[in-house]
N, CA, C and O atoms as a Tripos MOL2 file, in Angstrom:
@<TRIPOS>MOLECULE
protein
  172   171    43     0     0
PROTEIN
NO_CHARGES

@<TRIPOS>ATOM
      1 N         -85.2260   68.4000  -58.0950 N.3       1 MET1
      2 CA        -86.6110   68.6840  -57.8220 C.3       1 MET1
      3 C         -86.9870   68.3330  -56.3850 C.2       1 MET1
      4 O         -87.8360   68.9980  -55.7900 O.2       1 MET1
      5 N         -86.3780   67.3180  -55.8330 N.am      2 ALA2
      6 CA        -86.7270   66.8730  -54.4810 C.3       2 ALA2
      7 C         -86.4030   67.9260  -53.4300 C.2       2 ALA2
      8 O         -86.9830   67.9020  -52.3440 O.2       2 ALA2
      9 N         -85.4920   68.8480  -53.7250 N.am      3 ASP3
     10 CA        -85.1030   69.8730  -52.7640 C.3       3 ASP3
     11 C         -86.0520   71.0660  -52.7390 C.2       3 ASP3
     12 O         -85.9780   71.8940  -51.8310 O.2       3 ASP3
     13 N         -86.9350   71.1630  -53.7150 N.am      4 LEU4
     14 CA        -87.8460   72.2990  -53.7780 C.3       4 LEU4
     15 C         -88.9150   72.1740  -52.6990 C.2       4 LEU4
     16 O         -89.5600   71.1340  -52.5620 O.2       4 LEU4
     17 N         -89.0900   73.2430  -51.9410 N.am      5 THR5
     18 CA        -90.0400   73.2150  -50.8250 C.3       5 THR5
     19 C         -91.1040   74.2930  -50.8960 C.2       5 THR5
     20 O         -92.1340   74.2020  -50.2260 O.2       5 THR5
     21 N         -90.8580   75.3170  -51.7090 N.am      6 THR6
     22 CA        -91.7660   76.4700  -51.7530 C.3       6 THR6
     23 C         -91.9700   76.9040  -53.1860 C.2       6 THR6
     24 O         -91.0440   76.8940  -53.9970 O.2       6 THR6
     25 N         -93.1930   77.2830  -53.4830 N.am      7 ILE7
     26 CA        -93.5040   77.8210  -54.8120 C.3       7 ILE7
     27 C         -94.1260   79.2020  -54.6190 C.2       7 ILE7
     28 O         -94.8730   79.4380  -53.6700 O.2       7 ILE7
     29 N         -93.8020   80.1020  -55.5360 N.am      8 VAL8
     30 CA        -94.4200   81.4260  -55.5420 C.3       8 VAL8
     31 C         -95.3150   81.4870  -56.7620 C.2       8 VAL8
     32 O         -94.8550   81.3600  -57.8960 O.2       8 VAL8
     33 N         -96.5890   81.6810  -56.5170 N.am      9 ARG9
     34 CA        -97.5690   81.8250  -57.5970 C.3       9 ARG9
     35 C         -97.9030   83.3000  -57.7610 C.2       9 ARG9
     36 O         -98.0630   84.0340  -56.7860 O.2       9 ARG9
     37 N         -98.0010   83.7120  -59.0120 N.am     10 VAL10
     38 CA        -98.2970   85.1050  -59.3280 C.3      10 VAL10
     39 C         -99.6450   85.1400  -60.0260 C.2      10 VAL10
     40 O         -99.7680   84.6630  -61.1540 O.2      10 VAL10
     41 N        -100.6650   85.7020  -59.3710 N.am     11 PRO11
     42 CA       -102.0050   85.7300  -59.9620 C.3      11 PRO11
     43 C        -102.0140   86.3540  -61.3580 C.2      11 PRO11
     44 O        -101.5020   87.4540  -61.5640 O.2      11 PRO11
     45 N        -102.6020   85.6350  -62.3050 N.am     12 GLY12
     46 CA       -102.7210   86.1340  -63.6650 C.3      12 GLY12
     47 C        -101.4750   85.9720  -64.5160 C.2      12 GLY12
     48 O        -101.4760   86.3610  -65.6840 O.2      12 GLY12
     49 N        -100.4080   85.4040  -63.9590 N.am     13 HIS13
     50 CA        -99.1480   85.2520  -64.6880 C.3      13 HIS13
     51 C         -98.5430   83.8720  -64.4170 C.2      13 HIS13
     52 O         -97.5420   83.7680  -63.7090 O.2      13 HIS13
     53 N         -99.1310   82.8300  -64.9640 N.am     14 PRO14
     54 CA        -98.6430   81.4750  -64.6780 C.3      14 PRO14
     55 C         -97.1840   81.2490  -65.0930 C.2      14 PRO14
     56 O         -96.5130   80.4000  -64.5070 O.2      14 PRO14
     57 N         -96.6950   81.9630  -66.0570 N.am     15 ALA15
     58 CA        -95.3050   81.7940  -66.4780 C.3      15 ALA15
     59 C         -94.3220   82.3930  -65.4660 C.2      15 ALA15
     60 O         -93.1240   82.1210  -65.5380 O.2      15 ALA15
     61 N         -94.8110   83.1920  -64.5390 N.am     16 ALA16
     62 CA        -93.9440   83.8270  -63.5440 C.3      16 ALA16
     63 C         -93.7690   82.9760  -62.2930 C.2      16 ALA16
     64 O         -93.0780   83.3900  -61.3620 O.2      16 ALA16
     65 N         -94.3760   81.8050  -62.2510 N.am     17 VAL17
     66 CA        -94.2420   80.9100  -61.1020 C.3      17 VAL17
     67 C         -92.7880   80.4990  -60.9520 C.2      17 VAL17
     68 O         -92.1150   80.1750  -61.9310 O.2      17 VAL17
     69 N         -92.3110   80.5170  -59.7100 N.am     18 GLN18
     70 CA        -90.9460   80.0760  -59.4350 C.3      18 GLN18
     71 C         -90.9550   79.1740  -58.2100 C.2      18 GLN18
     72 O         -91.7620   79.3590  -57.2990 O.2      18 GLN18
     73 N         -90.0540   78.1970  -58.1920 N.am     19 ALA19
     74 CA        -89.9190   77.2830  -57.0630 C.3      19 ALA19
     75 C         -88.5770   77.5250  -56.3810 C.2      19 ALA19
     76 O         -87.5980   77.9050  -57.0240 O.2      19 ALA19
     77 N         -88.5470   77.2980  -55.0670 N.am     20 PHE20
     78 CA        -87.3730   77.5830  -54.2590 C.3      20 PHE20
     79 C         -87.1180   76.4500  -53.2820 C.2      20 PHE20
     80 O         -88.0280   75.7060  -52.9160 O.2      20 PHE20
     81 N         -85.8630   76.3310  -52.8650 N.am     21 THR21
     82 CA        -85.5060   75.3660  -51.8270 C.3      21 THR21
     83 C         -85.7330   76.0080  -50.4580 C.2      21 THR21
     84 O         -86.0220   77.2000  -50.3550 O.2      21 THR21
     85 N         -85.5970   75.2000  -49.4240 N.am     22 ASP22
     86 CA        -85.7560   75.7110  -48.0650 C.3      22 ASP22
     87 C         -84.7090   76.7870  -47.7660 C.2      22 ASP22
     88 O         -85.0050   77.7610  -47.0730 O.2      22 ASP22
     89 N         -83.5100   76.6190  -48.2740 N.am     23 ASN23
     90 CA        -82.4490   77.6110  -48.0670 C.3      23 ASN23
     91 C         -82.7150   78.9220  -48.7940 C.2      23 ASN23
     92 O         -82.1080   79.9410  -48.4630 O.2      23 ASN23
     93 N         -83.5980   78.9170  -49.7640 N.am     24 GLU24
     94 CA        -83.9290   80.1160  -50.5460 C.3      24 GLU24
     95 C         -85.2260   80.7720  -50.0760 C.2      24 GLU24
     96 O         -85.8020   81.5890  -50.7950 O.2      24 GLU24
     97 N         -85.6780   80.4280  -48.9000 N.am     25 ARG25
     98 CA        -86.9630   80.9280  -48.3860 C.3      25 ARG25
     99 C         -87.0130   82.4670  -48.3690 C.2      25 ARG25
    100 O         -88.0360   83.0550  -48.7190 O.2      25 ARG25
    101 N         -85.9320   83.1030  -47.9710 N.am     26 THR26
    102 CA        -85.8920   84.5730  -47.9480 C.3      26 THR26
    103 C         -86.0360   85.1370  -49.3550 C.2      26 THR26
    104 O         -86.7520   86.1160  -49.5650 O.2      26 THR26
    105 N         -85.3600   84.5260  -50.3130 N.am     27 ALA27
    106 CA        -85.4630   84.9680  -51.7120 C.3      27 ALA27
    107 C         -86.8700   84.7480  -52.2370 C.2      27 ALA27
    108 O         -87.3840   85.5660  -53.0000 O.2      27 ALA27
    109 N         -87.4940   83.6560  -51.8350 N.am     28 ALA28
    110 CA        -88.8690   83.3810  -52.2570 C.3      28 ALA28
    111 C         -89.8130   84.4570  -51.7340 C.2      28 ALA28
    112 O         -90.6800   84.9380  -52.4650 O.2      28 ALA28
    113 N         -89.6440   84.8310  -50.4730 N.am     29 GLN29
    114 CA        -90.4990   85.8690  -49.8890 C.3      29 GLN29
    115 C         -90.2760   87.2080  -50.5800 C.2      29 GLN29
    116 O         -91.2280   87.9420  -50.8460 O.2      29 GLN29
    117 N         -89.0300   87.5190  -50.8680 N.am     30 ARG30
    118 CA        -88.7110   88.7750  -51.5680 C.3      30 ARG30
    119 C         -89.3460   88.7950  -52.9550 C.2      30 ARG30
    120 O         -89.9260   89.8030  -53.3580 O.2      30 ARG30
    121 N         -89.2400   87.6810  -53.6890 N.am     31 TYR31
    122 CA        -89.8380   87.5900  -55.0240 C.3      31 TYR31
    123 C         -91.3570   87.7540  -54.9300 C.2      31 TYR31
    124 O         -91.9530   88.4940  -55.7120 O.2      31 TYR31
    125 N         -91.9740   87.0690  -53.9780 N.am     32 ALA32
    126 CA        -93.4250   87.1840  -53.8000 C.3      32 ALA32
    127 C         -93.8230   88.6280  -53.5140 C.2      32 ALA32
    128 O         -94.7940   89.1350  -54.0760 O.2      32 ALA32
    129 N         -93.0760   89.2780  -52.6460 N.am     33 ASP33
    130 CA        -93.3600   90.6800  -52.3210 C.3      33 ASP33
    131 C         -93.2080   91.5800  -53.5500 C.2      33 ASP33
    132 O         -94.0170   92.4810  -53.7700 O.2      33 ASP33
    133 N         -92.1760   91.3300  -54.3390 N.am     34 ASP34
    134 CA        -91.9020   92.1690  -55.5200 C.3      34 ASP34
    135 C         -92.9590   92.0310  -56.6050 C.2      34 ASP34
    136 O         -93.2680   93.0020  -57.2970 O.2      34 ASP34
    137 N         -93.5230   90.8170  -56.7630 N.am     35 VAL35
    138 CA        -94.4490   90.5840  -57.8750 C.3      35 VAL35
    139 C         -95.9040   90.4550  -57.4290 C.2      35 VAL35
    140 O         -96.7830   90.2170  -58.2570 O.2      35 VAL35
    141 N         -96.1630   90.6070  -56.1480 N.am     36 GLY36
    142 CA        -97.5390   90.4700  -55.6520 C.3      36 GLY36
    143 C         -98.0010   89.0290  -55.6240 C.2      36 GLY36
    144 O         -99.1900   88.7420  -55.7630 O.2      36 GLY36
    145 N         -97.0490   88.1220  -55.4430 N.am     37 GLY37
    146 CA        -97.3700   86.6930  -55.4440 C.3      37 GLY37
    147 C         -97.6170   86.1470  -54.0560 C.2      37 GLY37
    148 O         -97.5340   86.8620  -53.0570 O.2      37 GLY37
    149 N         -97.9240   84.8640  -54.0170 N.am     38 THR38
    150 CA        -98.1620   84.1820  -52.7500 C.3      38 THR38
    151 C         -97.2600   82.9690  -52.6460 C.2      38 THR38
    152 O         -96.9790   82.2980  -53.6390 O.2      38 THR38
    153 N         -96.8100   82.6980  -51.4320 N.am     39 LEU39
    154 CA        -95.9820   81.5380  -51.1520 C.3      39 LEU39
    155 C         -96.8680   80.3470  -50.8650 C.2      39 LEU39
    156 O         -97.8980   80.4670  -50.2010 O.2      39 LEU39
    157 N         -96.4570   79.1900  -51.3710 N.am     40 GLU40
    158 CA        -97.1560   77.9320  -51.0680 C.3      40 GLU40
    159 C         -96.1170   76.8810  -50.7610 C.2      40 GLU40
    160 O         -95.1000   76.7770  -51.4460 O.2      40 GLU40
    161 N         -96.3770   76.1050  -49.7300 N.am     41 SER41
    162 CA        -95.4830   75.0000  -49.3850 C.3      41 SER41
    163 C         -95.7210   73.8370  -50.3290 C.2      41 SER41
    164 O         -96.8620   73.5410  -50.6820 O.2      41 SER41
    165 N         -94.6530   73.1810  -50.7360 N.am     42 LEU42
    166 CA        -94.7540   71.9970  -51.5870 C.3      42 LEU42
    167 C         -94.6930   70.7170  -50.7630 C.2      42 LEU42
    168 O         -94.7460   69.6160  -51.3120 O.2      42 LEU42
    169 N         -94.5830   70.8590  -49.4600 N.am     43 LEU43
    170 CA        -94.4870   69.6940  -48.5730 C.3      43 LEU43
    171 C         -95.8420   69.3000  -48.0530 C.2      43 LEU43
    172 O         -95.9550   68.3400  -47.2910 O.2      43 LEU43
@<TRIPOS>BOND
     1     1     2 1
     2     2     3 1
     3     3     4 2
     4     3     5 am
     5     5     6 1
     6     6     7 1
     7     7     8 2
     8     7     9 am
     9     9    10 1
    10    10    11 1
    11    11    12 2
    12    11    13 am
    13    13    14 1
    14    14    15 1
    15    15    16 2
    16    15    17 am
    17    17    18 1
    18    18    19 1
    19    19    20 2
    20    19    21 am
    21    21    22 1
    22    22    23 1
    23    23    24 2
    24    23    25 am
    25    25    26 1
    26    26    27 1
    27    27    28 2
    28    27    29 am
    29    29    30 1
    30    30    31 1
    31    31    32 2
    32    31    33 am
    33    33    34 1
    34    34    35 1
    35    35    36 2
    36    35    37 am
    37    37    38 1
    38    38    39 1
    39    39    40 2
    40    39    41 am
    41    41    42 1
    42    42    43 1
    43    43    44 2
    44    43    45 am
    45    45    46 1
    46    46    47 1
    47    47    48 2
    48    47    49 am
    49    49    50 1
    50    50    51 1
    51    51    52 2
    52    51    53 am
    53    53    54 1
    54    54    55 1
    55    55    56 2
    56    55    57 am
    57    57    58 1
    58    58    59 1
    59    59    60 2
    60    59    61 am
    61    61    62 1
    62    62    63 1
    63    63    64 2
    64    63    65 am
    65    65    66 1
    66    66    67 1
    67    67    68 2
    68    67    69 am
    69    69    70 1
    70    70    71 1
    71    71    72 2
    72    71    73 am
    73    73    74 1
    74    74    75 1
    75    75    76 2
    76    75    77 am
    77    77    78 1
    78    78    79 1
    79    79    80 2
    80    79    81 am
    81    81    82 1
    82    82    83 1
    83    83    84 2
    84    83    85 am
    85    85    86 1
    86    86    87 1
    87    87    88 2
    88    87    89 am
    89    89    90 1
    90    90    91 1
    91    91    92 2
    92    91    93 am
    93    93    94 1
    94    94    95 1
    95    95    96 2
    96    95    97 am
    97    97    98 1
    98    98    99 1
    99    99   100 2
   100    99   101 am
   101   101   102 1
   102   102   103 1
   103   103   104 2
   104   103   105 am
   105   105   106 1
   106   106   107 1
   107   107   108 2
   108   107   109 am
   109   109   110 1
   110   110   111 1
   111   111   112 2
   112   111   113 am
   113   113   114 1
   114   114   115 1
   115   115   116 2
   116   115   117 am
   117   117   118 1
   118   118   119 1
   119   119   120 2
   120   119   121 am
   121   121   122 1
   122   122   123 1
   123   123   124 2
   124   123   125 am
   125   125   126 1
   126   126   127 1
   127   127   128 2
   128   127   129 am
   129   129   130 1
   130   130   131 1
   131   131   132 2
   132   131   133 am
   133   133   134 1
   134   134   135 1
   135   135   136 2
   136   135   137 am
   137   137   138 1
   138   138   139 1
   139   139   140 2
   140   139   141 am
   141   141   142 1
   142   142   143 1
   143   143   144 2
   144   143   145 am
   145   145   146 1
   146   146   147 1
   147   147   148 2
   148   147   149 am
   149   149   150 1
   150   150   151 1
   151   151   152 2
   152   151   153 am
   153   153   154 1
   154   154   155 1
   155   155   156 2
   156   155   157 am
   157   157   158 1
   158   158   159 1
   159   159   160 2
   160   159   161 am
   161   161   162 1
   162   162   163 1
   163   163   164 2
   164   163   165 am
   165   165   166 1
   166   166   167 1
   167   167   168 2
   168   167   169 am
   169   169   170 1
   170   170   171 1
   171   171   172 2
@<TRIPOS>SUBSTRUCTURE
     1 MET1         2 RESIDUE 1 A MET
     2 ALA2         6 RESIDUE 1 A ALA
     3 ASP3        10 RESIDUE 1 A ASP
     4 LEU4        14 RESIDUE 1 A LEU
     5 THR5        18 RESIDUE 1 A THR
     6 THR6        22 RESIDUE 1 A THR
     7 ILE7        26 RESIDUE 1 A ILE
     8 VAL8        30 RESIDUE 1 A VAL
     9 ARG9        34 RESIDUE 1 A ARG
    10 VAL10       38 RESIDUE 1 A VAL
    11 PRO11       42 RESIDUE 1 A PRO
    12 GLY12       46 RESIDUE 1 A GLY
    13 HIS13       50 RESIDUE 1 A HIS
    14 PRO14       54 RESIDUE 1 A PRO
    15 ALA15       58 RESIDUE 1 A ALA
    16 ALA16       62 RESIDUE 1 A ALA
    17 VAL17       66 RESIDUE 1 A VAL
    18 GLN18       70 RESIDUE 1 A GLN
    19 ALA19       74 RESIDUE 1 A ALA
    20 PHE20       78 RESIDUE 1 A PHE
    21 THR21       82 RESIDUE 1 A THR
    22 ASP22       86 RESIDUE 1 A ASP
    23 ASN23       90 RESIDUE 1 A ASN
    24 GLU24       94 RESIDUE 1 A GLU
    25 ARG25       98 RESIDUE 1 A ARG
    26 THR26      102 RESIDUE 1 A THR
    27 ALA27      106 RESIDUE 1 A ALA
    28 ALA28      110 RESIDUE 1 A ALA
    29 GLN29      114 RESIDUE 1 A GLN
    30 ARG30      118 RESIDUE 1 A ARG
    31 TYR31      122 RESIDUE 1 A TYR
    32 ALA32      126 RESIDUE 1 A ALA
    33 ASP33      130 RESIDUE 1 A ASP
    34 ASP34      134 RESIDUE 1 A ASP
    35 VAL35      138 RESIDUE 1 A VAL
    36 GLY36      142 RESIDUE 1 A GLY
    37 GLY37      146 RESIDUE 1 A GLY
    38 THR38      150 RESIDUE 1 A THR
    39 LEU39      154 RESIDUE 1 A LEU
    40 GLU40      158 RESIDUE 1 A GLU
    41 SER41      162 RESIDUE 1 A SER
    42 LEU42      166 RESIDUE 1 A LEU
    43 LEU43      170 RESIDUE 1 A LEU
């Protein structure tokens, strides 16, 4: 859990929230783009 730095929130779909590490930042952005979500820093 300590390695997680970014969360993707999906409006209206709380179960679709996903967390990513700093190394997965590109994947987080891609997921956000695909589902209409927003990136939030956990730091």
